[in-house]
N, C-alpha and C positions, 0 to 999 in steps of 0.2 A: 295722028295716032297710028301705031303699028298695027298691021293686020293680025298679029298674034294675040292682041288683047281683045277681050270681049267688050262690045259696046256697053257703056254704062258702068263698067267696073274699073274704077281708078284706084291706084294704090295710094294709101295714106301718105301724107307728107313725110319725107325722109327715108322712104323705102324704095326709091327709084334704083333700078339695077339689082335688086335683091330678089331672091326666090323664096317661096314659102315651103318649108319642110316640116314634117311631123315625125318624131321618133321618141322612143322611150329612153330615159336616162335614170341612173341611180340617184335618188334625191340627196343621199349623204355625200356622194362624190361631187355632185353639182354644188352643194353648199360649201364643201371644202375648197373647190376650185374658185368659187365666188369670193371666199375670204382671202385666199392666196393672191388672186388677181386684183382684189380691191374693186370689184365690179358691183354696181348697184342693182342690176337686174340679172335674171337668169339668161336672157338673150345677150346682154352685154358680156356675160361670162363665156358663153359659147363662142361669140364673135372674137373675143380676145384670145381664147384658147386656140382657135383656128389660125388667127394671125401669128401667134407664137410658134405654131408648128411650121408654118410657111417660113418664118424668120429663121428658125432653127435649120431648115434645109438650106437657106441662103448662106448662113454662117458655116455650115459643114462644107459647102462647095468652096467658100472662100478659104477656109483652113486647108482644104485639100490642094487648092491652087498654090497657096503659100508654101506648103510642104515640099513642093517640087522646085522651089527657088534656091539657088546657091547664093548665100549671103557672104559678103566680104567685110572684114573688120576695117574700120577707119582708125588711123592713128593720130 
């Protein structure tokens, strides 16, 4: 067990490597996002949204890298 964990306090199954956060969200926005993402829980909604933001950043970097390439036509 890591020295950062308190003795006797184990995380429930499936939460390894995750941190607990508490914040206020607009319930209407959360429900809209949940419907769009097809998530079954609010937590899944937030996790999918965070993953999508990270993926968008990766796509943006990829598009920027491609924009600098000179392409030649094949005949």
